[in-house]
Chimera marker file (.cmm) of the C-alpha trace (Angstrom):
<marker_set name="trace">
<marker id="1" x="-86.095" y="-71.516" z="-5.701" r="1" g="1" b="0" radius="0.5"/>
<marker id="2" x="-87.832" y="-70.320" z="-9.585" r="1" g="1" b="0" radius="0.5"/>
<marker id="3" x="-89.264" y="-72.545" z="-11.825" r="1" g="1" b="0" radius="0.5"/>
<marker id="4" x="-86.486" y="-72.088" z="-15.237" r="1" g="1" b="0" radius="0.5"/>
<marker id="5" x="-89.032" y="-72.550" z="-18.118" r="1" g="1" b="0" radius="0.5"/>
<marker id="6" x="-92.149" y="-70.832" z="-16.046" r="1" g="1" b="0" radius="0.5"/>
<marker id="7" x="-90.077" y="-68.702" z="-13.836" r="1" g="1" b="0" radius="0.5"/>
<marker id="8" x="-92.298" y="-69.289" z="-10.795" r="1" g="1" b="0" radius="0.5"/>
<marker id="9" x="-90.970" y="-70.762" z="-7.364" r="1" g="1" b="0" radius="0.5"/>
<marker id="10" x="-91.032" y="-74.093" z="-6.369" r="1" g="1" b="0" radius="0.5"/>
<marker id="11" x="-92.417" y="-75.374" z="-2.706" r="1" g="1" b="0" radius="0.5"/>
<marker id="12" x="-91.637" y="-77.562" z="-0.403" r="1" g="1" b="0" radius="0.5"/>
<marker id="13" x="-87.831" y="-77.765" z="-2.445" r="1" g="1" b="0" radius="0.5"/>
<marker id="14" x="-85.805" y="-79.482" z="-0.606" r="1" g="1" b="0" radius="0.5"/>
<marker id="15" x="-82.307" y="-77.477" z="-0.014" r="1" g="1" b="0" radius="0.5"/>
<marker id="16" x="-80.049" y="-79.073" z="1.221" r="1" g="1" b="0" radius="0.5"/>
<marker id="17" x="-76.259" y="-77.291" z="1.744" r="1" g="1" b="0" radius="0.5"/>
<marker id="18" x="-73.239" y="-78.553" z="4.112" r="1" g="1" b="0" radius="0.5"/>
<marker id="19" x="-69.321" y="-76.899" z="3.725" r="1" g="1" b="0" radius="0.5"/>
<marker id="20" x="-66.171" y="-77.688" z="5.778" r="1" g="1" b="0" radius="0.5"/>
<marker id="21" x="-65.600" y="-76.205" z="9.757" r="1" g="1" b="0" radius="0.5"/>
<marker id="22" x="-62.287" y="-73.852" z="10.209" r="1" g="1" b="0" radius="0.5"/>
<marker id="23" x="-59.487" y="-76.857" z="10.041" r="1" g="1" b="0" radius="0.5"/>
<marker id="24" x="-61.149" y="-78.246" z="6.145" r="1" g="1" b="0" radius="0.5"/>
<marker id="25" x="-63.007" y="-80.486" z="7.976" r="1" g="1" b="0" radius="0.5"/>
<marker id="26" x="-66.262" y="-82.443" z="6.893" r="1" g="1" b="0" radius="0.5"/>
<marker id="27" x="-68.342" y="-84.502" z="8.863" r="1" g="1" b="0" radius="0.5"/>
<marker id="28" x="-69.982" y="-87.727" z="7.482" r="1" g="1" b="0" radius="0.5"/>
<marker id="29" x="-67.058" y="-88.324" z="5.186" r="1" g="1" b="0" radius="0.5"/>
<marker id="30" x="-63.515" y="-89.904" z="6.081" r="1" g="1" b="0" radius="0.5"/>
<marker id="31" x="-64.424" y="-91.577" z="8.226" r="1" g="1" b="0" radius="0.5"/>
<marker id="32" x="-65.918" y="-88.231" z="10.837" r="1" g="1" b="0" radius="0.5"/>
<marker id="33" x="-69.031" y="-89.909" z="12.128" r="1" g="1" b="0" radius="0.5"/>
<marker id="34" x="-70.212" y="-86.220" z="13.605" r="1" g="1" b="0" radius="0.5"/>
<marker id="35" x="-72.958" y="-85.001" z="11.954" r="1" g="1" b="0" radius="0.5"/>
<marker id="36" x="-72.395" y="-80.566" z="12.113" r="1" g="1" b="0" radius="0.5"/>
<marker id="37" x="-72.430" y="-77.442" z="8.810" r="1" g="1" b="0" radius="0.5"/>
<marker id="38" x="-74.585" y="-79.842" z="7.340" r="1" g="1" b="0" radius="0.5"/>
<marker id="39" x="-78.696" y="-78.472" z="6.868" r="1" g="1" b="0" radius="0.5"/>
<marker id="40" x="-82.048" y="-78.628" z="5.220" r="1" g="1" b="0" radius="0.5"/>
<marker id="41" x="-84.812" y="-77.099" z="4.924" r="1" g="1" b="0" radius="0.5"/>
<marker id="42" x="-87.831" y="-77.019" z="2.851" r="1" g="1" b="0" radius="0.5"/>
<marker id="43" x="-89.041" y="-73.733" z="0.512" r="1" g="1" b="0" radius="0.5"/>
<marker id="44" x="-91.551" y="-71.737" z="1.687" r="1" g="1" b="0" radius="0.5"/>
<marker id="45" x="-94.133" y="-70.736" z="-0.854" r="1" g="1" b="0" radius="0.5"/>
<marker id="46" x="-92.085" y="-68.385" z="-2.299" r="1" g="1" b="0" radius="0.5"/>
<marker id="47" x="-90.016" y="-70.898" z="-2.912" r="1" g="1" b="0" radius="0.5"/>
<marker id="48" x="-87.416" y="-69.432" z="-1.158" r="1" g="1" b="0" radius="0.5"/>
<marker id="49" x="-85.203" y="-71.897" z="1.885" r="1" g="1" b="0" radius="0.5"/>
<marker id="50" x="-82.838" y="-69.374" z="5.167" r="1" g="1" b="0" radius="0.5"/>
<marker id="51" x="-80.113" y="-70.693" z="6.219" r="1" g="1" b="0" radius="0.5"/>
<marker id="52" x="-77.827" y="-69.414" z="9.556" r="1" g="1" b="0" radius="0.5"/>
<marker id="53" x="-73.667" y="-71.513" z="9.879" r="1" g="1" b="0" radius="0.5"/>
<marker id="54" x="-70.641" y="-69.893" z="10.280" r="1" g="1" b="0" radius="0.5"/>
<marker id="55" x="-68.580" y="-68.744" z="7.432" r="1" g="1" b="0" radius="0.5"/>
<marker id="56" x="-66.458" y="-71.534" z="5.859" r="1" g="1" b="0" radius="0.5"/>
<marker id="57" x="-63.342" y="-72.981" z="6.061" r="1" g="1" b="0" radius="0.5"/>
<marker id="58" x="-61.262" y="-73.175" z="4.099" r="1" g="1" b="0" radius="0.5"/>
<marker id="59" x="-58.326" y="-75.872" z="3.067" r="1" g="1" b="0" radius="0.5"/>
<marker id="60" x="-55.635" y="-76.280" z="0.230" r="1" g="1" b="0" radius="0.5"/>
<marker id="61" x="-56.241" y="-76.372" z="-3.364" r="1" g="1" b="0" radius="0.5"/>
<marker id="62" x="-60.538" y="-75.426" z="-2.577" r="1" g="1" b="0" radius="0.5"/>
<marker id="63" x="-62.098" y="-71.452" z="-2.218" r="1" g="1" b="0" radius="0.5"/>
<marker id="64" x="-64.499" y="-71.203" z="0.664" r="1" g="1" b="0" radius="0.5"/>
<marker id="65" x="-67.388" y="-72.845" z="-0.625" r="1" g="1" b="0" radius="0.5"/>
<marker id="66" x="-70.748" y="-74.230" z="0.790" r="1" g="1" b="0" radius="0.5"/>
<marker id="67" x="-72.213" y="-76.777" z="-1.778" r="1" g="1" b="0" radius="0.5"/>
<marker id="68" x="-75.485" y="-76.930" z="-2.145" r="1" g="1" b="0" radius="0.5"/>
<marker id="69" x="-77.775" y="-80.173" z="-3.596" r="1" g="1" b="0" radius="0.5"/>
<marker id="70" x="-81.954" y="-79.727" z="-4.139" r="1" g="1" b="0" radius="0.5"/>
<marker id="71" x="-84.321" y="-82.577" z="-4.163" r="1" g="1" b="0" radius="0.5"/>
<marker id="72" x="-87.638" y="-81.258" z="-6.059" r="1" g="1" b="0" radius="0.5"/>
<marker id="73" x="-89.795" y="-83.972" z="-5.978" r="1" g="1" b="0" radius="0.5"/>
<marker id="74" x="-87.409" y="-86.610" z="-4.690" r="1" g="1" b="0" radius="0.5"/>
<marker id="75" x="-85.237" y="-85.965" z="-7.435" r="1" g="1" b="0" radius="0.5"/>
<marker id="76" x="-81.980" y="-84.048" z="-6.838" r="1" g="1" b="0" radius="0.5"/>
<marker id="77" x="-81.391" y="-81.879" z="-9.405" r="1" g="1" b="0" radius="0.5"/>
<marker id="78" x="-77.528" y="-80.682" z="-10.283" r="1" g="1" b="0" radius="0.5"/>
<marker id="79" x="-75.628" y="-78.681" z="-8.073" r="1" g="1" b="0" radius="0.5"/>
<marker id="80" x="-75.225" y="-75.112" z="-7.962" r="1" g="1" b="0" radius="0.5"/>
<marker id="81" x="-72.168" y="-73.977" z="-8.470" r="1" g="1" b="0" radius="0.5"/>
<marker id="82" x="-72.890" y="-70.123" z="-8.377" r="1" g="1" b="0" radius="0.5"/>
<marker id="83" x="-72.176" y="-68.429" z="-4.685" r="1" g="1" b="0" radius="0.5"/>
<marker id="84" x="-72.625" y="-64.629" z="-4.814" r="1" g="1" b="0" radius="0.5"/>
<marker id="85" x="-72.486" y="-62.565" z="-1.673" r="1" g="1" b="0" radius="0.5"/>
<marker id="86" x="-74.866" y="-60.013" z="-0.694" r="1" g="1" b="0" radius="0.5"/>
<marker id="87" x="-75.281" y="-57.456" z="2.112" r="1" g="1" b="0" radius="0.5"/>
<marker id="88" x="-78.696" y="-57.163" z="3.796" r="1" g="1" b="0" radius="0.5"/>
<marker id="89" x="-79.369" y="-56.507" z="7.525" r="1" g="1" b="0" radius="0.5"/>
<marker id="90" x="-75.973" y="-55.808" z="8.038" r="1" g="1" b="0" radius="0.5"/>
<marker id="91" x="-75.446" y="-59.250" z="7.356" r="1" g="1" b="0" radius="0.5"/>
<marker id="92" x="-73.900" y="-60.930" z="4.539" r="1" g="1" b="0" radius="0.5"/>
<marker id="93" x="-76.259" y="-63.748" z="2.738" r="1" g="1" b="0" radius="0.5"/>
<marker id="94" x="-74.913" y="-66.344" z="0.764" r="1" g="1" b="0" radius="0.5"/>
<marker id="95" x="-77.223" y="-66.250" z="-2.304" r="1" g="1" b="0" radius="0.5"/>
<marker id="96" x="-77.599" y="-69.554" z="-4.886" r="1" g="1" b="0" radius="0.5"/>
<marker id="97" x="-77.629" y="-68.306" z="-8.359" r="1" g="1" b="0" radius="0.5"/>
<marker id="98" x="-77.920" y="-70.431" z="-11.799" r="1" g="1" b="0" radius="0.5"/>
<marker id="99" x="-77.984" y="-67.879" z="-14.076" r="1" g="1" b="0" radius="0.5"/>
<marker id="100" x="-81.741" y="-67.962" z="-14.207" r="1" g="1" b="0" radius="0.5"/>
<marker id="101" x="-83.853" y="-66.172" z="-17.201" r="1" g="1" b="0" radius="0.5"/>
<marker id="102" x="-86.302" y="-65.522" z="-14.858" r="1" g="1" b="0" radius="0.5"/>
<link id1="1" id2="2" r="1" g="1" b="0" radius="0.2"/>
<link id1="2" id2="3" r="1" g="1" b="0" radius="0.2"/>
<link id1="3" id2="4" r="1" g="1" b="0" radius="0.2"/>
<link id1="4" id2="5" r="1" g="1" b="0" radius="0.2"/>
<link id1="5" id2="6" r="1" g="1" b="0" radius="0.2"/>
<link id1="6" id2="7" r="1" g="1" b="0" radius="0.2"/>
<link id1="7" id2="8" r="1" g="1" b="0" radius="0.2"/>
<link id1="8" id2="9" r="1" g="1" b="0" radius="0.2"/>
<link id1="9" id2="10" r="1" g="1" b="0" radius="0.2"/>
<link id1="10" id2="11" r="1" g="1" b="0" radius="0.2"/>
<link id1="11" id2="12" r="1" g="1" b="0" radius="0.2"/>
<link id1="12" id2="13" r="1" g="1" b="0" radius="0.2"/>
<link id1="13" id2="14" r="1" g="1" b="0" radius="0.2"/>
<link id1="14" id2="15" r="1" g="1" b="0" radius="0.2"/>
<link id1="15" id2="16" r="1" g="1" b="0" radius="0.2"/>
<link id1="16" id2="17" r="1" g="1" b="0" radius="0.2"/>
<link id1="17" id2="18" r="1" g="1" b="0" radius="0.2"/>
<link id1="18" id2="19" r="1" g="1" b="0" radius="0.2"/>
<link id1="19" id2="20" r="1" g="1" b="0" radius="0.2"/>
<link id1="20" id2="21" r="1" g="1" b="0" radius="0.2"/>
<link id1="21" id2="22" r="1" g="1" b="0" radius="0.2"/>
<link id1="22" id2="23" r="1" g="1" b="0" radius="0.2"/>
<link id1="23" id2="24" r="1" g="1" b="0" radius="0.2"/>
<link id1="24" id2="25" r="1" g="1" b="0" radius="0.2"/>
<link id1="25" id2="26" r="1" g="1" b="0" radius="0.2"/>
<link id1="26" id2="27" r="1" g="1" b="0" radius="0.2"/>
<link id1="27" id2="28" r="1" g="1" b="0" radius="0.2"/>
<link id1="28" id2="29" r="1" g="1" b="0" radius="0.2"/>
<link id1="29" id2="30" r="1" g="1" b="0" radius="0.2"/>
<link id1="30" id2="31" r="1" g="1" b="0" radius="0.2"/>
<link id1="31" id2="32" r="1" g="1" b="0" radius="0.2"/>
<link id1="32" id2="33" r="1" g="1" b="0" radius="0.2"/>
<link id1="33" id2="34" r="1" g="1" b="0" radius="0.2"/>
<link id1="34" id2="35" r="1" g="1" b="0" radius="0.2"/>
<link id1="35" id2="36" r="1" g="1" b="0" radius="0.2"/>
<link id1="36" id2="37" r="1" g="1" b="0" radius="0.2"/>
<link id1="37" id2="38" r="1" g="1" b="0" radius="0.2"/>
<link id1="38" id2="39" r="1" g="1" b="0" radius="0.2"/>
<link id1="39" id2="40" r="1" g="1" b="0" radius="0.2"/>
<link id1="40" id2="41" r="1" g="1" b="0" radius="0.2"/>
<link id1="41" id2="42" r="1" g="1" b="0" radius="0.2"/>
<link id1="42" id2="43" r="1" g="1" b="0" radius="0.2"/>
<link id1="43" id2="44" r="1" g="1" b="0" radius="0.2"/>
<link id1="44" id2="45" r="1" g="1" b="0" radius="0.2"/>
<link id1="45" id2="46" r="1" g="1" b="0" radius="0.2"/>
<link id1="46" id2="47" r="1" g="1" b="0" radius="0.2"/>
<link id1="47" id2="48" r="1" g="1" b="0" radius="0.2"/>
<link id1="48" id2="49" r="1" g="1" b="0" radius="0.2"/>
<link id1="49" id2="50" r="1" g="1" b="0" radius="0.2"/>
<link id1="50" id2="51" r="1" g="1" b="0" radius="0.2"/>
<link id1="51" id2="52" r="1" g="1" b="0" radius="0.2"/>
<link id1="52" id2="53" r="1" g="1" b="0" radius="0.2"/>
<link id1="53" id2="54" r="1" g="1" b="0" radius="0.2"/>
<link id1="54" id2="55" r="1" g="1" b="0" radius="0.2"/>
<link id1="55" id2="56" r="1" g="1" b="0" radius="0.2"/>
<link id1="56" id2="57" r="1" g="1" b="0" radius="0.2"/>
<link id1="57" id2="58" r="1" g="1" b="0" radius="0.2"/>
<link id1="58" id2="59" r="1" g="1" b="0" radius="0.2"/>
<link id1="59" id2="60" r="1" g="1" b="0" radius="0.2"/>
<link id1="60" id2="61" r="1" g="1" b="0" radius="0.2"/>
<link id1="61" id2="62" r="1" g="1" b="0" radius="0.2"/>
<link id1="62" id2="63" r="1" g="1" b="0" radius="0.2"/>
<link id1="63" id2="64" r="1" g="1" b="0" radius="0.2"/>
<link id1="64" id2="65" r="1" g="1" b="0" radius="0.2"/>
<link id1="65" id2="66" r="1" g="1" b="0" radius="0.2"/>
<link id1="66" id2="67" r="1" g="1" b="0" radius="0.2"/>
<link id1="67" id2="68" r="1" g="1" b="0" radius="0.2"/>
<link id1="68" id2="69" r="1" g="1" b="0" radius="0.2"/>
<link id1="69" id2="70" r="1" g="1" b="0" radius="0.2"/>
<link id1="70" id2="71" r="1" g="1" b="0" radius="0.2"/>
<link id1="71" id2="72" r="1" g="1" b="0" radius="0.2"/>
<link id1="72" id2="73" r="1" g="1" b="0" radius="0.2"/>
<link id1="73" id2="74" r="1" g="1" b="0" radius="0.2"/>
<link id1="74" id2="75" r="1" g="1" b="0" radius="0.2"/>
<link id1="75" id2="76" r="1" g="1" b="0" radius="0.2"/>
<link id1="76" id2="77" r="1" g="1" b="0" radius="0.2"/>
<link id1="77" id2="78" r="1" g="1" b="0" radius="0.2"/>
<link id1="78" id2="79" r="1" g="1" b="0" radius="0.2"/>
<link id1="79" id2="80" r="1" g="1" b="0" radius="0.2"/>
<link id1="80" id2="81" r="1" g="1" b="0" radius="0.2"/>
<link id1="81" id2="82" r="1" g="1" b="0" radius="0.2"/>
<link id1="82" id2="83" r="1" g="1" b="0" radius="0.2"/>
<link id1="83" id2="84" r="1" g="1" b="0" radius="0.2"/>
<link id1="84" id2="85" r="1" g="1" b="0" radius="0.2"/>
<link id1="85" id2="86" r="1" g="1" b="0" radius="0.2"/>
<link id1="86" id2="87" r="1" g="1" b="0" radius="0.2"/>
<link id1="87" id2="88" r="1" g="1" b="0" radius="0.2"/>
<link id1="88" id2="89" r="1" g="1" b="0" radius="0.2"/>
<link id1="89" id2="90" r="1" g="1" b="0" radius="0.2"/>
<link id1="90" id2="91" r="1" g="1" b="0" radius="0.2"/>
<link id1="91" id2="92" r="1" g="1" b="0" radius="0.2"/>
<link id1="92" id2="93" r="1" g="1" b="0" radius="0.2"/>
<link id1="93" id2="94" r="1" g="1" b="0" radius="0.2"/>
<link id1="94" id2="95" r="1" g="1" b="0" radius="0.2"/>
<link id1="95" id2="96" r="1" g="1" b="0" radius="0.2"/>
<link id1="96" id2="97" r="1" g="1" b="0" radius="0.2"/>
<link id1="97" id2="98" r="1" g="1" b="0" radius="0.2"/>
<link id1="98" id2="99" r="1" g="1" b="0" radius="0.2"/>
<link id1="99" id2="100" r="1" g="1" b="0" radius="0.2"/>
<link id1="100" id2="101" r="1" g="1" b="0" radius="0.2"/>
<link id1="101" id2="102" r="1" g="1" b="0" radius="0.2"/>
</marker_set>
């Protein structure tokens, strides 16, 4: 996470992600009280939060995606809709970007 005004890292932001399973089912919605494929991590001093998860599921009408919401100082920021795939250390990594000038 970078501050878009200063391009400096934002430490201790809470990054909340969630996605569906292989059958297109989300936890915590539509009467499903289970909790899976969701997580929150705080950013470190460099503004980085990391998650390990399975490849997201798919359902009719949507491409494969991961939902992201970031909380800075307890306030929710707009969800990011841009996910880019990068290979790092032989692993597939989803990197979230807001097309920032930073």
